[in-house]
C-alpha positions as CSV (number, residue, x, y, z in Angstrom):
1,X,79.2,-112.3,2.4
2,X,76.8,-111.9,-0.9
3,X,79.4,-112.4,-4.4
4,X,80.2,-109.6,-6.9
5,X,77.3,-111.7,-9.1
6,X,74.7,-110.9,-6.4
7,X,75.9,-107.0,-5.7
8,X,75.7,-106.2,-9.8
9,X,72.3,-108.2,-9.4
10,X,71.1,-106.4,-6.6
11,X,72.0,-102.7,-8.4
12,X,70.1,-104.1,-11.9
13,X,66.9,-104.8,-10.2
14,X,66.5,-100.9,-9.9
15,X,69.2,-99.6,-12.7
16,X,69.5,-102.4,-15.4
17,X,71.5,-99.9,-17.1
18,X,74.0,-99.9,-14.4
19,X,78.2,-99.6,-14.8
20,X,78.8,-103.7,-14.3
21,X,82.8,-103.4,-15.5
22,X,82.6,-100.5,-13.1
23,X,81.3,-102.4,-9.9
24,X,83.1,-105.7,-10.6
25,X,86.9,-104.0,-10.5
26,X,85.8,-101.9,-7.5
27,X,85.0,-105.0,-6.1
28,X,88.1,-106.2,-7.2
29,X,90.3,-103.9,-6.1
30,X,88.7,-103.1,-2.7
31,X,89.0,-107.2,-1.9
32,X,92.8,-107.0,-3.1
33,X,93.7,-104.0,-0.9
34,X,91.7,-105.3,1.8
35,X,92.9,-108.8,1.7
36,X,94.6,-110.1,5.1
37,X,92.7,-108.0,7.1
38,X,90.3,-109.0,9.6
39,X,87.4,-107.1,11.6
40,X,86.9,-107.6,15.3
41,X,85.1,-110.5,15.1
42,X,87.5,-112.7,12.8
43,X,85.5,-112.1,9.6
44,X,87.4,-110.9,6.3
45,X,87.1,-106.9,6.9
46,X,85.8,-106.9,3.2
47,X,83.1,-108.3,4.3
48,X,81.9,-104.7,5.8
49,X,82.0,-102.5,2.8
50,X,80.4,-105.4,0.9
51,X,77.6,-105.0,3.5
52,X,77.7,-101.3,3.3
53,X,77.1,-101.9,-0.6
54,X,74.3,-104.0,0.0
55,X,72.7,-101.2,2.4
56,X,72.9,-98.9,-0.1
57,X,71.5,-100.8,-2.8
58,X,68.4,-100.9,-0.8
59,X,67.9,-96.8,-1.1
60,X,68.6,-97.8,-5.0
61,X,71.8,-95.1,-5.5
62,X,74.0,-94.9,-8.2
63,X,76.3,-96.6,-9.2
64,X,79.2,-93.7,-7.9
65,X,77.9,-93.9,-4.7
66,X,77.9,-98.1,-4.2
67,X,81.6,-97.5,-5.8
68,X,82.3,-95.4,-3.1
69,X,80.9,-98.1,-0.5
70,X,83.0,-100.7,-1.5
71,X,86.4,-98.3,-1.5
72,X,85.3,-96.1,1.2
73,X,88.1,-97.7,4.0
74,X,90.9,-98.1,1.5
75,X,92.6,-94.7,1.6
76,X,92.0,-95.1,5.4
77,X,93.4,-98.7,6.4
78,X,95.3,-99.6,2.9
79,X,98.3,-98.8,0.8
80,X,95.8,-97.2,-1.7
81,X,96.0,-93.3,-2.4
82,X,93.6,-91.0,-3.9
83,X,95.8,-90.5,-6.9
84,X,95.3,-94.1,-7.5
85,X,91.5,-93.8,-6.6
86,X,91.6,-90.8,-9.5
87,X,93.3,-92.4,-12.2
88,X,91.4,-96.3,-12.0
89,X,88.0,-95.0,-11.1
90,X,87.5,-91.2,-11.9
91,X,88.2,-87.5,-10.4
92,X,84.1,-88.4,-9.1
93,X,84.5,-91.8,-6.8
94,X,87.9,-90.6,-5.4
95,X,86.7,-87.6,-4.6
96,X,83.5,-89.4,-2.7
97,X,86.3,-91.8,-0.9
98,X,88.4,-88.8,0.0
99,X,85.1,-87.1,1.6
100,X,83.6,-90.2,3.8
101,X,87.7,-90.6,4.9
102,X,87.9,-87.0,6.1
103,X,84.1,-88.0,7.7
104,X,85.5,-90.9,9.6
105,X,88.8,-89.2,10.9
106,X,86.1,-86.8,12.8
107,X,85.5,-87.5,16.2
108,X,82.4,-86.1,17.5
109,X,82.6,-87.2,20.6
110,X,85.7,-85.9,21.6
111,X,85.5,-82.1,23.7
112,X,83.1,-79.3,23.1
113,X,85.3,-76.9,21.5
114,X,86.6,-79.9,19.2
115,X,83.2,-81.4,18.5
116,X,81.7,-77.7,17.1
117,X,85.1,-77.6,14.8
118,X,83.9,-80.9,13.3
119,X,80.3,-80.1,13.3
120,X,81.5,-77.2,10.8
121,X,83.2,-79.8,9.1
122,X,80.8,-82.2,9.2
123,X,78.5,-79.2,7.5
124,X,80.9,-78.6,4.9
125,X,81.6,-81.9,3.9
126,X,77.2,-82.4,4.0
127,X,77.6,-78.9,1.0
128,X,79.8,-80.5,-1.2
129,X,78.2,-83.9,-1.9
130,X,75.4,-85.5,0.7
131,X,76.2,-88.9,-0.9
132,X,79.3,-88.8,1.1
133,X,77.5,-88.7,4.3
134,X,74.5,-91.0,3.0
135,X,77.6,-93.8,2.7
136,X,79.1,-92.5,6.2
137,X,75.4,-93.3,7.6
138,X,75.5,-97.0,6.0
139,X,78.6,-97.3,7.5
140,X,78.0,-96.6,10.7
141,X,74.7,-98.7,10.5
142,X,76.5,-101.9,9.4
143,X,79.1,-101.2,12.4
144,X,76.0,-101.0,14.8
145,X,74.9,-104.1,13.5
146,X,77.7,-105.9,14.3
147,X,78.9,-103.7,17.6
148,X,78.5,-107.0,19.6
149,X,82.5,-107.6,18.9
150,X,84.0,-104.7,19.9
151,X,84.9,-103.8,23.9
152,X,82.2,-102.7,26.5
153,X,83.7,-99.0,26.3
154,X,83.9,-99.1,22.4
155,X,80.1,-100.5,22.5
156,X,79.0,-97.6,24.7
157,X,81.0,-94.8,23.1
158,X,80.1,-95.7,19.6
159,X,76.0,-96.5,20.6
160,X,76.6,-92.9,22.8
161,X,77.9,-90.9,19.0
162,X,75.4,-93.0,17.2
163,X,72.2,-92.0,19.4
164,X,73.6,-88.2,19.7
165,X,75.0,-87.6,15.8
166,X,74.1,-90.2,13.7
167,X,70.5,-90.9,14.5
168,X,69.0,-87.9,14.3
169,X,71.3,-86.7,11.1
170,X,69.6,-89.5,9.5
171,X,66.0,-88.6,10.8
172,X,66.8,-85.1,9.6
173,X,67.2,-86.1,5.8
174,X,64.4,-88.1,6.0
175,X,65.4,-91.6,6.4
176,X,63.4,-92.6,9.3
177,X,63.6,-96.2,9.0
178,X,67.2,-96.0,9.5
179,X,66.7,-93.6,12.4
180,X,65.0,-96.2,14.5
181,X,67.0,-98.7,13.5
182,X,70.2,-96.7,14.7
183,X,68.2,-95.9,18.1
184,X,67.2,-99.5,18.6
185,X,70.7,-100.6,17.8
186,X,72.3,-97.9,20.3
187,X,69.4,-98.3,22.7
188,X,70.6,-102.2,22.9
189,X,74.0,-101.1,24.2
190,X,73.4,-97.9,26.1
191,X,70.2,-99.4,28.3
192,X,69.7,-103.0,27.7
193,X,67.6,-103.4,30.7
194,X,64.7,-101.0,29.9
195,X,64.6,-102.4,26.4
196,X,64.5,-105.7,27.1
197,X,61.7,-104.4,29.7
198,X,60.0,-103.0,26.7
199,X,59.8,-105.8,24.9
200,X,58.5,-108.1,27.5
201,X,56.1,-105.7,28.1
202,X,54.6,-106.1,24.1
203,X,54.9,-109.6,24.5
204,X,52.7,-109.8,27.5
205,X,50.3,-107.2,26.1
206,X,49.9,-109.4,22.7
207,X,49.2,-112.2,25.0
208,X,46.2,-110.2,26.5
209,X,44.7,-108.5,23.8
210,X,45.7,-110.7,21.0
211,X,47.8,-109.1,17.8
212,X,45.9,-105.6,17.3
213,X,47.7,-105.2,14.0
214,X,46.4,-107.3,11.5
215,X,42.8,-106.7,13.3
216,X,43.0,-102.9,13.2
217,X,44.7,-103.1,9.2
218,X,41.7,-105.5,8.4
219,X,39.2,-102.7,9.6
220,X,41.0,-99.9,7.6
221,X,41.0,-102.0,4.4
222,X,37.4,-102.8,4.6
223,X,36.4,-99.0,5.1
224,X,38.7,-98.7,1.8
225,X,36.8,-100.9,0.1
226,X,33.9,-99.8,0.4
227,X,34.8,-96.3,-1.1
228,X,36.2,-98.1,-4.0
229,X,39.3,-96.9,-2.9
230,X,42.7,-99.4,-4.2
231,X,45.4,-98.7,-1.6
232,X,48.2,-100.3,0.7
233,X,47.6,-100.8,3.9
234,X,50.4,-102.2,6.8
235,X,50.8,-101.7,10.2
236,X,53.3,-102.4,13.0
237,X,54.3,-101.3,17.1
238,X,56.8,-98.6,17.7
239,X,60.4,-99.2,18.5
240,X,61.4,-100.0,21.6
241,X,63.4,-97.0,22.0
242,X,60.9,-94.5,20.7
243,X,58.3,-96.0,23.4
244,X,60.8,-95.5,26.0
245,X,61.3,-92.0,24.9
246,X,57.6,-91.2,25.3
247,X,57.6,-92.9,28.6
248,X,60.5,-90.9,30.0
249,X,59.2,-87.3,28.3
250,X,55.8,-87.9,29.3
251,X,56.3,-89.7,32.8
252,X,54.0,-92.3,32.0
253,X,54.2,-96.2,32.7
254,X,54.0,-98.5,30.0
255,X,50.1,-99.3,30.6
256,X,49.1,-95.3,30.4
257,X,50.7,-95.2,26.5
258,X,49.0,-94.3,23.6
259,X,49.0,-94.9,20.0
260,X,51.7,-97.3,20.4
261,X,51.0,-99.0,16.6
262,X,51.5,-96.9,13.9
263,X,49.1,-97.4,10.9
264,X,50.3,-96.4,7.1
265,X,48.1,-96.0,4.2
266,X,49.4,-95.3,0.8
267,X,47.0,-94.5,-2.3
268,X,47.5,-93.2,-5.8
269,X,47.1,-89.1,-5.6
270,X,46.4,-86.7,-3.4
271,X,43.0,-86.5,-3.4
272,X,42.7,-89.7,-2.6
273,X,44.7,-88.8,0.7
274,X,42.4,-86.4,1.8
275,X,39.7,-88.8,1.0
276,X,41.2,-91.5,3.0
277,X,41.2,-89.0,5.9
278,X,37.7,-88.3,6.1
279,X,36.8,-92.1,5.9
280,X,39.3,-92.7,8.7
281,X,37.7,-90.0,10.8
282,X,33.9,-91.1,9.9
283,X,34.3,-94.2,11.5
284,X,37.0,-93.6,14.5
285,X,36.8,-90.6,16.8
286,X,39.8,-88.3,15.8
287,X,42.4,-87.4,18.6
288,X,42.0,-83.1,18.8
289,X,45.4,-82.0,18.6
290,X,47.1,-85.2,16.9
291,X,46.7,-83.9,13.2
292,X,49.7,-82.4,11.1
293,X,49.1,-82.1,7.3
294,X,52.6,-82.6,5.6
295,X,51.1,-82.1,2.4
296,X,50.2,-78.8,2.8
297,X,53.2,-77.9,4.9
298,X,56.1,-80.1,4.1
299,X,59.5,-80.7,5.8
300,X,62.3,-79.6,4.4
301,X,63.9,-82.7,3.3
302,X,60.6,-82.9,1.3
303,X,58.8,-85.2,3.5
304,X,54.8,-85.2,2.9
305,X,52.0,-87.5,4.4
306,X,49.2,-86.8,6.3
307,X,49.2,-87.5,10.2
308,X,46.4,-88.3,12.5
309,X,45.3,-90.5,15.6
310,X,42.4,-91.4,16.4
311,X,40.8,-94.2,19.1
312,X,40.5,-97.1,17.0
313,X,39.6,-100.9,18.1
314,X,38.7,-101.2,21.9
315,X,39.6,-97.6,22.2
316,X,43.5,-98.3,21.7
317,X,44.3,-95.1,20.3
318,X,46.6,-95.7,16.9
319,X,48.3,-93.1,14.7
320,X,48.0,-93.4,10.6
321,X,49.5,-91.9,8.1
322,X,48.2,-91.4,4.9
323,X,50.3,-90.7,1.4
324,X,50.8,-91.5,-2.0
325,X,53.2,-93.6,-3.8
326,X,55.6,-91.1,-4.7
327,X,55.7,-89.3,-1.4
328,X,55.7,-92.7,0.0
329,X,59.1,-93.6,-1.6
330,X,60.8,-89.9,-0.3
331,X,59.7,-90.9,3.0
332,X,61.7,-94.2,2.7
333,X,64.4,-92.3,1.4
334,X,64.8,-88.8,2.1
335,X,66.7,-86.7,0.9
336,X,68.1,-89.9,-0.6
337,X,65.3,-89.7,-3.2
338,X,67.3,-87.2,-5.5
339,X,69.6,-90.0,-6.3
340,X,67.2,-93.0,-7.0
341,X,67.3,-95.0,-10.0
342,X,64.1,-96.7,-11.5
343,X,64.4,-98.8,-14.9
344,X,67.6,-97.3,-15.3
345,X,66.7,-93.5,-14.5
346,X,66.9,-91.3,-12.0
347,X,63.4,-91.3,-10.6
348,X,61.6,-87.9,-11.3
349,X,59.8,-87.9,-8.1
350,X,58.2,-84.6,-7.8
351,X,58.8,-84.4,-4.0
352,X,62.0,-85.1,-3.7
353,X,64.4,-82.5,-2.3
354,X,67.6,-80.8,-4.3
355,X,70.1,-82.2,-1.8
356,X,72.0,-78.3,-2.4
357,X,69.1,-76.4,-1.5
358,X,68.1,-78.6,1.3
359,X,71.7,-78.0,2.9
360,X,71.1,-74.1,2.3
361,X,68.3,-74.0,4.5
362,X,69.6,-76.2,7.0
363,X,72.8,-74.1,7.4
364,X,71.6,-70.3,6.6
365,X,70.8,-69.6,10.0
366,X,74.1,-70.5,11.6
367,X,75.4,-67.2,12.9
368,X,79.0,-67.2,13.7
369,X,79.5,-67.2,17.2
370,X,82.4,-66.5,19.3
371,X,81.1,-69.7,21.6
372,X,81.7,-73.1,20.8
373,X,79.2,-74.4,23.4
374,X,76.8,-72.0,21.5
375,X,77.8,-73.1,18.0
376,X,76.9,-76.3,18.8
377,X,73.8,-76.0,20.4
378,X,72.6,-74.0,17.7
379,X,73.9,-76.7,14.9
380,X,72.0,-79.4,16.3
381,X,68.7,-77.9,17.7
382,X,68.7,-76.6,14.0
383,X,69.6,-79.7,12.5
384,X,67.0,-82.1,14.2
385,X,64.2,-80.6,15.2
386,X,60.7,-80.9,13.3
387,X,59.3,-77.8,11.8
388,X,56.4,-75.5,12.7
389,X,54.8,-72.8,10.1
390,X,53.5,-69.7,11.8
391,X,52.2,-66.4,10.4
392,X,53.4,-62.4,10.9
393,X,50.3,-60.4,11.3
394,X,50.8,-59.8,7.7
395,X,50.7,-63.2,6.3
396,X,54.7,-64.0,5.6
397,X,55.1,-67.5,6.7
398,X,58.0,-68.2,9.5
399,X,59.4,-71.2,9.7
400,X,60.9,-72.3,13.3
401,X,61.9,-75.7,15.1
402,X,59.0,-77.9,16.7
403,X,58.6,-76.6,20.5
404,X,59.2,-72.4,19.9
405,X,57.4,-70.0,21.8
406,X,56.8,-66.7,20.6
407,X,60.4,-64.9,21.8
408,X,61.6,-67.6,18.9
409,X,59.1,-66.1,16.3
410,X,60.4,-62.6,17.3
411,X,64.2,-64.0,17.3
412,X,63.9,-64.9,13.8
413,X,62.2,-62.1,12.2
414,X,65.1,-59.5,14.1
415,X,67.3,-59.5,17.2
416,X,66.6,-56.0,17.3
417,X,62.4,-57.4,18.1
418,X,63.6,-60.0,20.1
419,X,65.1,-57.9,22.4
420,X,62.5,-55.7,22.8
421,X,59.6,-58.0,23.3
422,X,57.4,-57.8,26.2
423,X,54.5,-60.2,25.3
424,X,52.7,-61.7,22.3
425,X,49.6,-62.6,20.6
426,X,48.5,-65.9,19.0
427,X,45.7,-65.2,17.1
428,X,44.5,-62.5,18.5
429,X,44.6,-63.6,22.4
430,X,47.7,-62.5,24.8
431,X,49.5,-65.8,25.9
432,X,52.4,-66.5,28.1
433,X,56.1,-66.0,26.7
434,X,56.9,-69.9,27.2
435,X,53.7,-71.0,25.1
436,X,54.5,-73.5,22.4
437,X,53.5,-72.9,18.9
438,X,51.1,-74.6,16.6
439,X,51.1,-74.7,12.8
440,X,49.2,-72.2,11.6
441,X,49.1,-69.9,14.0
442,X,49.0,-66.1,13.5
443,X,51.6,-64.9,16.0
444,X,51.9,-61.3,17.2
445,X,54.9,-59.8,18.3
446,X,54.7,-56.9,20.7
447,X,57.4,-54.5,21.9
448,X,58.3,-51.6,24.2
449,X,61.3,-49.2,23.7
450,X,63.9,-49.9,26.8
451,X,63.2,-53.8,27.1
452,X,66.3,-56.0,27.5
453,X,66.3,-59.6,27.2
454,X,66.6,-61.6,30.7
455,X,68.1,-64.3,31.5
456,X,65.4,-66.6,32.2
457,X,64.7,-66.1,28.3
458,X,67.5,-68.7,27.6
459,X,65.1,-71.7,29.2
460,X,62.7,-70.3,27.3
461,X,63.6,-70.4,24.0
462,X,64.1,-73.1,21.7
463,X,66.0,-72.4,18.7
464,X,70.1,-71.5,18.6
465,X,69.9,-68.3,17.2
466,X,67.6,-67.1,19.9
467,X,69.5,-68.2,22.3
468,X,72.8,-67.0,20.6
469,X,71.2,-63.5,20.8
470,X,69.8,-63.6,24.4
471,X,73.5,-64.6,25.4
472,X,75.7,-61.9,23.7
473,X,72.8,-59.0,25.0
474,X,73.4,-60.5,28.6
475,X,77.1,-60.5,28.2
476,X,76.6,-56.8,27.2
477,X,74.7,-56.2,30.2
478,X,77.3,-58.4,32.2
479,X,79.8,-56.5,31.1
480,X,77.9,-52.8,32.1
481,X,77.7,-54.2,35.2
482,X,81.6,-55.4,35.3
483,X,82.4,-52.1,34.7
484,X,80.5,-50.5,37.6
485,X,81.6,-53.0,39.8
486,X,85.3,-52.8,38.7
487,X,85.2,-48.7,39.1
488,X,84.5,-49.4,42.7
489,X,86.6,-52.3,43.3
490,X,89.6,-49.8,42.1
491,X,88.6,-46.7,43.9
492,X,89.2,-48.7,47.4
493,X,92.1,-50.4,45.9
494,X,93.7,-47.2,44.7
495,X,92.5,-44.9,48.1
496,X,94.4,-48.0,50.5
497,X,97.9,-46.4,49.1
498,X,96.6,-42.9,49.0
499,X,95.9,-42.4,45.5
500,X,92.6,-41.1,43.8
501,X,91.6,-43.2,40.8
502,X,91.5,-41.5,37.7
503,X,90.7,-42.3,33.9
504,X,94.5,-41.3,32.9
505,X,95.7,-44.0,35.6
506,X,93.2,-46.1,34.4
507,X,94.3,-45.7,30.5
508,X,97.8,-46.1,31.4
509,X,96.9,-49.4,33.6
510,X,94.9,-50.9,30.5
511,X,97.9,-49.8,28.4
512,X,100.2,-51.8,30.3
513,X,98.5,-55.0,30.6
514,X,97.8,-55.1,26.9
515,X,94.0,-54.0,27.0
516,X,92.4,-51.9,25.0
517,X,91.0,-49.1,27.0
518,X,89.9,-48.1,31.0
519,X,86.7,-49.9,30.3
520,X,88.0,-52.9,29.0
521,X,90.4,-53.2,32.5
522,X,87.9,-52.4,34.3
523,X,85.3,-55.1,33.0
524,X,88.0,-57.5,33.8
525,X,88.6,-56.3,37.1
526,X,84.6,-56.6,37.9
527,X,84.7,-60.0,36.3
528,X,87.6,-61.1,38.7
529,X,89.9,-61.9,35.8
530,X,92.3,-59.1,36.9
531,X,92.6,-57.8,40.6
532,X,92.3,-53.8,41.6
533,X,95.5,-54.2,43.4
534,X,97.3,-56.1,40.5
535,X,96.5,-53.0,38.9
536,X,98.0,-50.5,41.8
537,X,101.2,-52.4,41.6
538,X,101.4,-52.3,37.9
539,X,101.2,-48.2,38.7
540,X,102.6,-47.7,41.9
541,X,105.5,-51.0,43.0
542,X,106.8,-48.6,45.3
543,X,103.5,-48.4,47.3
544,X,101.8,-51.4,46.8
545,X,104.4,-53.2,48.1
546,X,103.7,-51.5,51.8
547,X,102.2,-53.9,53.7
548,X,98.8,-52.4,54.4
549,X,97.3,-50.6,57.4
550,X,95.5,-53.4,59.5
551,X,91.9,-52.0,60.6
552,X,90.8,-52.6,64.4
553,X,87.9,-54.5,64.2
554,X,86.4,-53.1,67.1
555,X,86.4,-49.7,65.1
556,X,86.0,-50.4,61.2
557,X,84.5,-47.4,60.4
558,X,84.5,-43.8,60.7
559,X,82.2,-41.5,61.9
560,X,80.9,-43.0,65.0
561,X,80.7,-40.4,68.2
562,X,82.6,-41.4,71.1
563,X,80.4,-43.8,72.8
564,X,78.9,-44.6,70.5
565,X,77.9,-48.7,69.1
566,X,78.2,-50.1,65.8
567,X,77.2,-53.0,64.5
568,X,76.1,-54.5,60.5
569,X,72.4,-54.6,59.7
570,X,71.3,-58.3,59.7
571,X,69.5,-57.4,56.8
572,X,71.5,-56.8,53.9
573,X,75.1,-57.6,55.5
574,X,77.0,-54.6,54.0
575,X,81.0,-55.6,54.1
576,X,84.2,-53.2,53.7
577,X,84.2,-51.6,50.1
578,X,81.0,-51.3,49.9
579,X,78.7,-47.9,50.6
580,X,77.4,-47.8,53.7
581,X,75.1,-45.3,55.5
582,X,74.1,-45.4,59.4
583,X,70.9,-45.7,61.1
584,X,70.3,-45.1,64.8
585,X,68.1,-46.9,66.8
586,X,66.8,-46.8,70.2
587,X,69.3,-49.4,72.6
588,X,71.2,-50.7,69.4
589,X,73.5,-48.1,68.6
590,X,74.3,-47.3,65.0
591,X,73.5,-50.3,62.6
592,X,75.1,-50.0,59.2
593,X,72.8,-50.9,56.3
594,X,74.1,-51.1,52.4
595,X,72.9,-47.6,50.5
596,X,71.1,-50.1,48.5
597,X,69.4,-51.7,51.6
598,X,65.2,-51.9,50.9
599,X,65.0,-51.0,54.3
600,X,66.0,-47.5,53.8
601,X,63.1,-46.2,51.9
602,X,61.0,-46.9,54.9
603,X,63.3,-44.4,57.0
604,X,63.3,-41.5,54.6
605,X,61.4,-39.7,56.3
606,X,62.9,-39.8,59.2
607,X,66.4,-38.2,58.5
608,X,67.7,-37.2,61.8
609,X,68.3,-40.8,62.3
610,X,70.8,-41.2,59.7
611,X,74.5,-41.5,60.2
612,X,77.6,-40.4,57.6
613,X,79.8,-43.0,57.5
614,X,82.2,-45.1,56.1
615,X,84.8,-48.1,56.1
616,X,88.3,-47.7,57.6
617,X,90.9,-47.8,54.6
618,X,93.7,-50.7,55.1
619,X,93.2,-54.2,55.8
620,X,90.1,-55.6,56.8
621,X,90.2,-58.7,59.3
622,X,87.9,-61.5,57.3
623,X,85.0,-61.5,60.2
624,X,82.1,-60.4,58.4
625,X,79.6,-62.8,57.7
626,X,77.8,-62.8,54.4
627,X,74.9,-64.9,53.4
628,X,75.3,-67.1,49.8
629,X,71.9,-68.4,48.5
630,X,73.2,-71.2,46.1
631,X,71.1,-73.8,44.2
632,X,73.4,-77.1,43.5
633,X,72.9,-80.5,41.9
634,X,71.6,-83.0,44.4
635,X,75.1,-85.0,43.0
636,X,77.5,-87.3,45.2
637,X,80.3,-84.7,46.6
638,X,78.7,-81.5,45.2
639,X,78.3,-80.4,48.6
640,X,81.6,-80.8,49.5
641,X,83.4,-79.6,46.5
642,X,81.4,-76.1,47.2
643,X,82.8,-76.2,50.9
644,X,86.3,-76.4,49.5
645,X,86.2,-73.3,46.5
646,X,84.9,-71.3,49.7
647,X,87.5,-72.7,52.1
648,X,90.2,-71.9,49.0
649,X,89.4,-68.5,49.1
650,X,90.4,-67.9,52.6
651,X,86.8,-67.7,54.1
652,X,85.5,-69.8,56.7
653,X,82.0,-71.2,56.8
654,X,79.8,-70.5,59.9
655,X,77.0,-71.8,59.0
656,X,74.8,-73.5,56.2
657,X,71.3,-74.5,55.9
658,X,69.1,-76.2,53.6
659,X,65.5,-74.6,52.3
660,X,64.3,-76.3,49.3
661,X,65.2,-80.1,48.3
662,X,63.9,-81.4,45.2
663,X,64.5,-84.6,43.2
664,X,67.4,-83.2,40.9
665,X,68.3,-79.7,43.3
666,X,69.3,-78.5,46.6
667,X,68.8,-74.6,47.5
668,X,70.5,-73.7,50.5
669,X,71.9,-70.5,52.1
670,X,75.8,-70.3,53.3
671,X,77.3,-68.3,55.7
672,X,80.9,-67.2,55.4
673,X,83.2,-64.7,56.5
674,X,84.9,-62.4,54.5
675,X,87.5,-59.7,54.3
676,X,85.7,-56.9,51.7
677,X,83.7,-56.6,48.8
678,X,86.3,-57.7,46.6
679,X,86.8,-61.1,48.7
680,X,83.1,-61.7,48.4
681,X,83.3,-61.3,44.7
682,X,85.7,-63.5,44.1
683,X,84.0,-66.1,46.3
684,X,80.7,-65.4,44.2
685,X,83.0,-65.9,40.9
686,X,84.3,-69.2,41.5
687,X,81.3,-70.6,42.9
688,X,79.6,-69.5,39.9
689,X,82.1,-71.4,37.4
690,X,81.2,-74.8,38.9
691,X,79.1,-77.0,36.7
692,X,77.3,-78.6,39.6
693,X,76.2,-74.7,40.8
694,X,73.1,-73.9,39.3
695,X,73.0,-70.5,40.7
696,X,74.4,-68.5,43.5
697,X,73.2,-65.1,44.5
698,X,74.0,-62.8,47.7
699,X,71.2,-63.8,50.2
700,X,69.4,-60.7,51.6
701,X,66.3,-60.5,53.6
702,X,64.7,-57.4,54.3
703,X,61.9,-58.6,56.9
704,X,65.2,-59.5,59.0
705,X,65.5,-57.2,62.1
706,X,68.1,-54.5,62.2
């Protein structure tokens, strides 16, 4: 562990005017409070706060942040109090320690609903003082560096939390070095075999082709010297996790990966940045589509640099980043550059962003959401995504996350425009709605009256704003569908006890059940939250208690002539409770089709064959086979759970066949015997609620013979 003198010296290196007395008092107080406490490794506990403070000195932060690091666990783990810290060290430091303590108590890897609420608190803490997050990130970095002393299950939990939350947050704040180290430390815990494999590949590659980094660095320096440009040049191999992630995303073997080496060129001014870019592109061939100018279009966290990928020595692709020294300081410190000191004073870096403005841009589009999952998804997408800048036809700039599509662009302008989108043009050319936007493109959204969002749009958009708007519209559309289904189910249930369903009866039932109105009631009946039979029992308990009349399986419908045979159409498989129409077939008798069956359109010119049919009122036996089209995850036990769910609804499975097999999903058709439309709807609802069911629909085949 470093000494108090060492810590003071580290701070003095960048801030000769630091408050040495304050630093020493904080050291002595922290050491006294943690006296006798040890870490999992057996080391004195105070070595941890000191290490956190040391990390923050590398970022050249102010005295208050360094002192907060020394004291950040005192209130949580010792007899120290917020009031005592305020008395000894002042309001600013006491409030910073309090903020770090509250963040430490957030269990970010708990349930989704709890995690969403904790994210709200995280954003609030960030908005009050971003230095709280800087201390917490340094705290997490040191904990990850020393994680080997923890239990394996704790290691996995902390590593996953770091990979999901803290590493992306560090990257979003512009501290790429910290993001890479956090990812690599987490990768070492979560997938050590993959990390070791990549390290072995690097060693093998170095043996085969030599160390290419000094060679390419020398080539770049030579070109710059010829042009008389004084610059700092250095290169490095990309981190194992970065390489592994690229292998996974692009489904490539290590041998087929390109640009696994990166080089930085640091010059004096912006003019030289573009001069160097020209020299690099003259000397080596640029890779199309791999150029980004973050100088003219900076990131929200103040990051500025030119990125280009070229085919370097021996045809190896290398990424080159070009920036000024001031830009490099911001690139290393990110948002923390706002507090950075040099020679005893705050650095007047023109590229450092105001933390308050940065937080505002981060959270301005986080609309309120009824769904915890939606909020969490929205926050993560808005917080951790890179940006692209596109233009409206009038020249206004719209900022979106990398990977955004024209649909995201439409919803960024207005929800009404997004909902009505039918197509889009990029730079005057019509493109599919799933096209990924690139920097500088002009986007024109084409809308149409009456257009509604489709369920498939969820997979096309990238922003939380667009996803939330689409889900909201789909819920409204589902509500309309549920109301219609609920009305039909209510009609059947009321008729079963000899009553007619009326608006007054439904309003009365809604009030009895504590709902707003009849529409709410019908929606809940249609979505199977409330049964239509239960509504009838509330209104007419004396009638509902009568045992329902059992329908004769041989004559389930009304409208047949004496001696006429009857069966259901195989193409649409109608069930009791659905409207039907009979069609006569020579030698087959009367075949009942659902009123919306596609086959009926081809029989409109033959009215003499149509027979007016309806189902008998009463309780039908569960003998009506219906085909269900189900897509399930290819995981152990999923098929068994699906069959169990159907069985729990008192339905028999009469047939099951697979129609498509993929590595991750299976599609199958299940034939289940149901009683009526309400019975079928209950089965569809419970299947749709199963997390491993990607999609479930009723399977109808108009090509099947009646």
